[in-house]
C-alpha positions as CSV (number, residue, x, y, z in Angstrom):
1,M,-113.3,-50.7,21.8
2,K,-109.6,-50.8,23.0
3,R,-107.9,-53.8,24.4
4,S,-107.5,-52.5,27.6
5,A,-111.3,-51.7,27.7
6,K,-112.1,-55.0,26.9
7,E,-109.6,-56.8,29.0
8,Q,-111.3,-54.4,32.1
9,L,-114.9,-56.0,30.7
10,V,-113.8,-59.5,30.6
11,T,-112.4,-59.1,34.2
12,E,-115.5,-57.3,35.2
13,L,-117.6,-60.2,33.7
14,T,-115.3,-62.9,35.2
15,D,-116.0,-61.6,38.9
16,K,-119.5,-61.5,38.3
17,I,-119.6,-65.2,36.9
18,K,-117.6,-66.3,39.8
19,G,-120.3,-65.0,42.3
20,A,-123.2,-66.5,40.4
21,Q,-124.4,-70.0,41.0
22,A,-125.9,-70.1,37.4
23,L,-125.4,-68.8,34.2
24,Y,-127.6,-69.0,31.3
25,Y,-126.9,-68.1,27.4
26,T,-129.9,-66.5,25.8
27,D,-130.5,-65.3,22.2
28,F,-132.3,-61.7,22.4
29,T,-133.1,-61.5,18.6
30,G,-136.5,-60.3,17.8
31,L,-136.7,-58.3,21.3
32,N,-137.2,-54.6,20.8
33,V,-136.0,-51.8,23.1
34,K,-138.9,-52.0,25.3
35,R,-139.3,-55.6,25.6
36,M,-135.6,-55.7,26.6
37,T,-135.9,-52.9,29.3
38,D,-138.9,-54.7,30.7
39,L,-136.6,-57.9,30.9
40,R,-133.6,-56.2,32.4
41,R,-136.1,-54.5,34.8
42,R,-137.5,-57.6,35.8
43,L,-134.1,-59.5,36.1
44,R,-132.6,-56.5,38.2
45,K,-135.7,-56.6,40.8
46,E,-134.9,-60.2,41.4
47,G,-131.1,-59.6,41.9
48,I,-130.2,-61.2,38.5
49,E,-127.9,-59.7,36.1
50,Y,-128.1,-59.5,32.4
51,V,-125.3,-58.7,30.1
52,V,-125.0,-58.5,26.3
53,I,-121.2,-58.9,25.0
54,K,-119.6,-60.2,22.2
55,N,-119.3,-64.0,22.2
56,T,-115.5,-64.0,22.1
57,L,-115.4,-61.9,25.3
58,A,-118.1,-63.7,27.0
59,L,-116.2,-67.2,26.4
60,R,-113.2,-65.5,27.5
61,A,-114.8,-64.8,31.0
62,V,-116.7,-68.0,31.4
63,N,-113.3,-69.8,31.0
64,E,-111.3,-67.5,32.8
65,S,-113.7,-68.1,35.8
66,G,-112.7,-71.7,36.0
67,L,-115.9,-72.8,33.9
68,I,-115.6,-74.3,30.5
69,G,-117.8,-72.8,28.4
70,E,-119.3,-74.1,25.1
71,R,-118.7,-72.1,21.6
72,L,-121.4,-69.4,21.2
73,R,-122.8,-68.3,17.9
74,G,-125.3,-65.5,17.2
75,P,-126.3,-62.5,19.5
76,T,-125.7,-63.6,23.1
77,G,-127.0,-62.3,26.3
78,L,-125.6,-63.8,29.6
79,V,-127.9,-64.1,32.8
80,M,-126.1,-64.5,36.1
81,A,-128.0,-65.3,39.0
82,K,-127.2,-66.6,42.4
83,D,-130.7,-68.5,42.6
84,P,-130.9,-70.6,39.5
85,V,-134.4,-71.6,39.7
86,A,-135.8,-68.0,40.2
87,A,-133.7,-67.0,37.2
88,A,-134.7,-69.8,35.0
89,K,-138.5,-69.4,35.6
90,L,-138.3,-65.5,35.0
91,I,-136.7,-66.3,31.6
92,T,-138.9,-68.8,30.7
93,D,-141.9,-67.0,31.8
94,F,-141.0,-63.9,29.8
95,A,-140.2,-65.8,26.9
96,K,-143.8,-67.6,27.0
97,E,-145.2,-63.6,27.2
98,N,-143.4,-62.6,24.3
99,D,-143.2,-65.1,21.2
100,Q,-140.9,-67.5,22.9
101,K,-138.1,-64.7,23.2
102,P,-135.1,-64.6,24.2
103,A,-134.6,-68.2,23.7
104,V,-132.5,-70.1,26.1
105,K,-129.4,-71.3,24.2
106,G,-127.9,-73.4,27.2
107,G,-126.4,-72.3,30.2
108,M,-123.9,-73.5,33.3
109,F,-125.0,-74.8,36.8
110,E,-122.6,-75.2,39.6
111,G,-120.0,-75.8,36.8
112,K,-121.9,-78.2,34.6
113,A,-123.1,-77.3,31.0
114,L,-127.0,-77.2,30.6
115,D,-128.7,-77.8,27.7
116,T,-132.1,-75.8,26.6
117,E,-134.6,-78.7,28.3
118,Q,-132.6,-78.8,31.6
119,V,-133.1,-75.1,31.9
120,K,-136.7,-75.6,31.4
121,R,-136.8,-78.1,34.0
122,L,-135.1,-76.1,36.4
123,A,-137.8,-73.3,35.6
124,S,-140.7,-76.1,36.5
125,M,-139.1,-76.3,40.0
126,P,-140.6,-74.9,43.0
127,S,-138.9,-71.3,44.2
128,R,-136.6,-71.9,47.2
129,E,-139.1,-70.3,49.5
130,Q,-141.7,-72.7,48.4
131,M,-139.7,-75.6,49.0
132,L,-138.5,-74.2,52.4
133,S,-142.2,-73.5,53.4
134,E,-143.1,-77.3,52.2
135,L,-140.5,-78.7,54.2
136,G,-141.4,-76.7,57.3
137,A,-144.7,-77.8,56.9
138,S,-143.6,-81.6,56.3
139,F,-141.6,-81.1,59.8
140,Q,-144.7,-79.4,61.4
141,A,-147.4,-82.1,60.5
142,P,-146.1,-84.8,62.9
143,M,-145.7,-82.4,65.8
144,A,-149.1,-81.0,65.4
145,S,-150.7,-84.4,65.1
146,F,-148.6,-85.3,68.2
147,V,-150.0,-82.1,70.3
148,G,-153.6,-83.1,68.9
149,A,-153.4,-86.6,70.3
150,L,-152.2,-85.2,73.8
151,N,-154.7,-82.9,73.8
152,G,-157.6,-85.4,73.1
153,L,-155.9,-87.7,75.8
154,L,-156.3,-84.7,78.4
155,Y,-160.1,-84.3,77.3
156,M,-160.6,-87.9,78.1
157,F,-158.8,-88.0,81.5
158,A,-160.7,-84.7,82.1
159,G,-163.8,-86.4,81.1
160,A,-162.8,-89.6,83.3
161,L,-162.5,-87.5,86.4
162,D,-165.6,-85.7,85.6
163,A,-167.4,-89.1,85.4
164,L,-165.9,-90.3,88.6
165,R,-166.9,-87.2,90.6
166,T,-170.2,-87.8,89.3
167,Q,-170.4,-91.2,90.2
168,R,-168.9,-90.9,93.6
169,E,-171.4,-87.8,94.4
170,G,-174.4,-90.0,93.5
171,A,-173.3,-92.7,95.5
């Protein structure tokens, strides 16, 4: 590969990294073409990008994006995502289905380095949609209780008026 092509590749990768909230390093050794294609398809479906590139070029792109990357060893695939939890879940779930491949080497989240355990913790978190729905439910619960209490008061008031009307008609 010529130097100009490498520089172009690093520039493109730098732009992608700057646009991502999370960056994960994976070791894809042991994945055949079929499984790799399946992984890429799943990631693409979620809007996550997966790139296999030389470690020196990947490290240069990470450093040029303003992050300080760690030295990479062995075959490395970069996962760049706007939703860090979804990406971590997808990689972890795929690895469970495929004999722990690809293995997560680490990553970066909001400019801070992550180790393998931290990526696994991110993967165990609920998704953004689930957290938003739980938040909405927690806001709705007190309002629903309040409306139920008001409804109960109205029924009691209507019952009291009905009893008063019955009492006056009988007197």
